[in-house]
N, C-alpha and C positions, 0 to 999 in steps of 0.2 A: 504493499499499500504506499502511496506517495507520503513523503514526510511533511508535505504542505497541507494535508488534510487535517480538519479539526475534529475532535471528539467531543460530542456534547456531554457535559457532566450533570445536566439537569438543574444547573444554577445560571447565574448571569455571567458565567465565565466558561469560554471554550478553551480546551487544552490540546495542544499538539501531541502527537505521539512521543515526542521527546520530552514532554512534561511542562513546556513553557506556556503560560496562559496568553492567549491572543486578545481577550477582553472585547471581543466584537459585540457579544451580547450586553455587555456594560454600555458601550457606545450606543446600541439600539435603544436601551432603557433611557439613556440621557437625551437622545433625539426626540423621544416621545415628549419629554417635558419642554425641549426646545422649540417644538411646534405648538404645544398646547398653550404655553405662556403667551406668545404674540397673538394667537387666535383669540383668547380671553381678553387681551389687551385691545384688539380691533373691536370686539363687541363692546368694550367699555367706552371706547371713543364714540361709537354710534350711539349708545345710551346717553351719554353726556351732551352730545351735539344736537341730536334729532329726537331724543326720548324713545328710541326703539333700535332693535338690532339692525345692523347695516345689511343691506340686501346682498351684498357680495361676500358675506362672512363665510359661507360654506365653500364657496369657490376659492376664497383666499386661503383658508385653512387647508384645503386639498391641494392647492398649488404649493404652499410651503412644505406640506407633508410629502408631496411627491418628489420635490427637489431634494429634501433631506433623505427621502428613502433611496433615491438614485445614487446619491453620494455615499450612502452607507454600503449599498451593494457593490459599489465599485471598490470601495476600500475592503470589504470582506473578500472580494474575488482577487484583487491585484495587490493589495498591501495588508494582508491578514494580521500581521504582527505590529502594526502601526499604533501610534499613541491613540488611546480611546477617547480623549477629551478635546482634541483640536477641531474635529468636525462638529460636535454639538455646540461648542462655543461659538465657532463661526456662524452655524445656522441660527442660533439664538439671536446674536447680534444683527445678523441680516434681517431676521424677522421683525425685531424690534425697530429696526430702521425703517422698514416698510410701513409699520404702524405709525411712526412718527411722521413720516412723509404723508400718509393718507390723512392724518389728523391736520396737518397744515394745508392739505389740498381743500379742506372745507372752507378755507378763507378765500373769498372770491378774488381779491385784489392781488394775492401772491401769484408770482410767476415762477416757473411754468405751471400751468394748470393741469390737473389730473396727472401729477408725476409719478404716483404710486404704481399704476399699471406698467408704465415704462420702466420703472425700477425693478418690477417683478420680472419683466422680460430680460433685463440686462443681468439679473440674478440667474436666470435660467442659462444664459450664455456663460456666466461664470462657472456654474456647476458643470456645464458641458466641457469647458476647458480644464476644470478640475479632473474630470474623468479621463479626458484625453492625455493629461500629463501622467496619470497613474498607469495608463495603458502603454503609452509610447516610451516613457522614461523607465526602462526596466532597471537601470542602475544609475544612481546620482553621479557616480564617477565618470561617466560618459561626457558630462559637461565639461570636465577638466580638459578635454581635448580641444575645446573651442574658447580657450582662455582669451587670446588676442582678437579672435573674431568677434567674441561677445563685447569687447571694448569698442570696436569700431561700430557695431549695431547700436551701442548704448549712445555713443557720440552722435550718431545719425539721428536717433530718437530724440535726443536733448536739442539738437539743432533745428529740427524741423518747425517748431512753433515760430521762430524768427521770421519765417516767410509767410505768416498768417497775421491778420490784424489783431490788435490787442483787445482782450475782453476784461472790463473792469480794471483797466490800468496794467495788466500783466499779459504776456505773450506765452501762455502755457497750453493753448489749445490748437489743434488742427481741425480743419472741417473736410470731412469726406462726402461727396455727393451720394445720397441715398441712405447714408448711415447716420450722419450728424456729426457732432463735435466729440473728439476723443483728446484725451490728455497723455501724450506719450511718456511723460515723466513717470507715471504710475508703473509702466511696463519696464522703463529704464532702470528703475531701482533693483529689479530682479536680475536683469542682464549685468548690471554693474557688480552686484554681488558675486556672480559667477566669475567675472574677471579678477576681483579683488582676491577671491579665495584661491584661484589658480596661481595668481602672481606671488601673493604672500607665502604660499606653501613653498615656492622655490626660492624666495628671496629672504625668508625670515631669519636665517642664520646671519647673513650679512647685515640686516636691519637691527638685530639684537645687540651687535657689537657696540661698545662705547668707547669713545677716546678719552674722556676725562670725566671727573665728578664735580659738580658745582652745587652748593647749597643742598646736599643730599640727593641730587638728581644725577644720573648718568646721562651725560650729553651725547647725542648721536654724532657720528662722524659727519663732516661737512659733505662728503660725496654721497652719504646715505640720506640727506635731506632732500635729495632730488625728487623722489617720489611724492613726498607729502607736499612740497612746494608746488610741483605740477598739478596735483589734485586741488590744492588751494587756488591756484590760478585759474583752473577750469570752473571750479564752483564760483569764483569771482565773475568770470565772463558770463556765466549763465545769469547771474544776478543783475549784471550791467545790461546785457542785451535783451534778456527776456523779462527783466524785472520780477523774477521769481524767487522770492526769499525762502519759501519753504523748500523747494527742489535743492537749492544751493545748500542749505542747512543739511538737508537729508543726505545728499551726495558726499559732502565733506565729513559729516559726523559718522556715517557709516564706515568710511574709510579708516578714520582714526580708531574707532572700536575695534575693528578687525586687525589693525595694526597692532593695537595693545594686546589683543588676545594672542597673536602669532609670536610677538616678541617678548612680553611680559615686562615692558619697560614703561614705567609711569611717566618718563620724560616725554614720550610721544603724546600723551594726553595733554600734558601742560603746553607743548608747542601747538598742538591742534587748537586748544582753547584761545591761546594768544593769537594765532593766524586768523581764526574765525571772528574773534572780536575785532581785530584790527581791520579786516575785510568789511564787516558790517558797518563799522563807524566810517569808514572811507566811502562805501557806496552811499549811505544815508545822508551824507554830507552835501552830495550833488545830484542824487536821484530824487525827484519830487514825489514819486509814488511811494518809495520806501520811506522817505522822510515824513510824509504824512501819516504812514502807519505808526511810525515811532512817536509823533506827536500825539496822535490819537490814544496812544498807550500811556504816554506821560500825562496828558491832560484830558482824561476821558469825559469829563463834564463840560468841556469847551463846546461851543456851537459848531455843529457840522456844516458841510457845504450847502445843505438845504435850508439852514437856519435853525435846525433843531440840534438836540444832543447827538453825540456820536453813536454808532452801533455799539461800541465797546461799552458805553454807559448804559445803553438799553439792555445789553446782556447782563450787566452787573445788577440792574434793577430786577430782571427776571430771576436771577439766582436768589437775590434777597427776598423777594416776595414768595418764593417757593418754601422757604423754611425747612423744617426738618422732614415733613412727610409730603409736601407739595400740595397744589391746588386740586389735583386730580386730572387724568388724561382728558383732553378736550376742553378744560375750564381755565386755562391759563391765558396770558396775553403776550407771550414771547413773539407772536406772530406780528406784533408792532415793529419788530426790527426791520421788517419789509424787505421786499425784493427777494432775489434768489438766496440771498445770505441766510435767511431763516431755514432753508432746506438743505444747505451745504455747510458752510462754515459754522453757523451758530445753531445748528440743530441740537447741540449740546445744552444750549440755553433752554430749549423746550424740556429736555430731560431734567435740568435743574429746577424749573419752575413747577412743572406738572407732576414730577415724581419726588420733588424734594432732595435734600441732601442724602437721604437713604437711597433713592433711586439712582442718583448720580454716582454714588460710591459703589453701588451694586454693579453699574456699568463699567467703571474704571476697574473694578476687581476682575470682571470678565476679561477685560483686555490684559490685566496683569496675569491672570491664569494662562492665557493663550501665549503671552511672551514667555512665561516661566516654563511651559511645555516645550517651546522652541529651544530655549537654553538647556533644558534637560536633554533634548534631543542632541544638541551639541556635544553635551559631556558624554552621552552614551555612544556617540558615532565612533566607529573603529578605524576610520582613516583620517588623516589631517585634513584633507580637502573636504570631506563631509563636516568635520568640526567647524571649520572656518566658514563654510557656506551656510550652515545652520545658524551659527552666531551672527553672520552677517544679515541673513533674512530676518531674524528675530530682532536684531538691533535697528534695522530700517523700519520695522513695524513699530517698535517701541518709540523710535525717534518721531515718527509721523504722529502717533498718539499724543506724544508729549507737546509737540509744537502746536497741534491744533487745539488741544485742551488747555495748554498754557496760553494761547492767544485769546481764546474765548473767555477765560476766567481772568484775563489781564495780568497774568503772570509774566508774560513776554509779549512783544508786539505781534500782531496778527499776521499770519503767513499766507493765507489763502488756500491752504490745502484742505483736503476733505477728510472727515473722520472715517477710518476704515469701516466698511460694512454698514456703518450707521447712516451716513449722509447720502444725499442724492449724488449719483455720478456713476455712469456705466463703466468708464475706464477703471475707476477705483474698485469697484466690486468684482470686476472680472480679474484684474491683476492680483487682488488679494486672495481670491480663491486659488489662483495659480500658485501663489506664494504658500499657501497652507498645503497644497498638494505635494510641493517639492519637499516641504518639511516632513509630511507623512511618508514620502518615499525614503527619506534619510532615516526616519524613525523605524520604518519597517526593516531596513537593512541592519540597523544596530540591534533590534530586538529578535530578529530571526535566529533561531537556534542554528549553531554551527553544524554542518554535516559530520556524521561520525566517520572517523578515520577508517580507511580500508585496511583489513587485516594483512599483515605482511606474509610473504610466501613461506618463510620460516615457521610462522604460527600455523599456517594451514598443513604444512608437512607434519607438524608435531601432533595435530589432531588426527591426521590420517594413519601415520606410522607410528605404532607404539612398540617399545622394546619388549 
């Protein structure tokens, strides 16, 4: 019998013939809750807004359930030993995002209208790509062959928006006829992580060397500063030409995280922080769009361009009015933030107002759990490339959550990125499902039982010929 087959033990754990639990039944049980919670939240919105259950409640629940079921079957078939928590957490965040977008769709003046059905369609595309990655990517180490090709692809993806008009002051979108607008930076973060993992795996010994010690830090050699200076310059160019603060921070921050993990040198973190801070100050001093975001962060209660308070101040008011338990789904006023921002950047303000501090912390804990499972996958990986790739993807996801949540809560200036899985955005949800699929592939390889060693010829002869 094949060693990949599972034996049902009658509990929520399936065990391979080698004795290692695959935890697929645990994943299925968690997915049931991941579908039920958004479905009940959808019903709650309908009762609060219209006083009755929404007409599409059944179809919505079945749609989310079908997507979760397809993802589960794909993992059970092609990655049976993968982590059992990543898929349920992603499905729950995706479902909650659809509920919040549907809730904001009920406000007539918010654009775009009826965004929830479109987001559900993009979620279906995301699950399709999720399944495709699990089927086609048999071994994550194959990606190492395309180290330098992936860097070229990433540079093309990052450069494409420069040839399209700016949207809300930033050039981060491309328009494809018949498809709509896409954000290449969401896919570039995955491709860049592949390049960084392959490059650092080869160069980590040279980058770990130190020439001298200064104030408790091992200073890298001058010739080894080239990679980080190059990445810093590229991220600065992205910020200058595309006015995209979020992608610039994500791009450079992910490299510094992976560099630190590969070399275990704290000095790289210090140099990275100094370079990123210097670059941000330099660009903000002459770029009006970035400068305006910094001023809105420093003076959130100042009058905005339309004569009212800034969106940052409105988000702060929304968080404050939510209190501990929130006003209830469908009964808040975060929609007053206006425009597309309430469904993308500031959708976290709706969580804070209508679900309160309790709901906001629950959502952030879900993100933290997903990041923690990615880091655990990195620790469990059996090869250095898989370790670096897993920590790079997890670090990119963590940085994106931090810069978006930090911008909405006024901890840092707003960057314009979308909250993974939660906010409206087809590019974001598709790319993040692909990211989760790669992490699951690495996890499956790490947790899969090693094949039993073949018996030696001498042992066989001992068993056959006896004295």
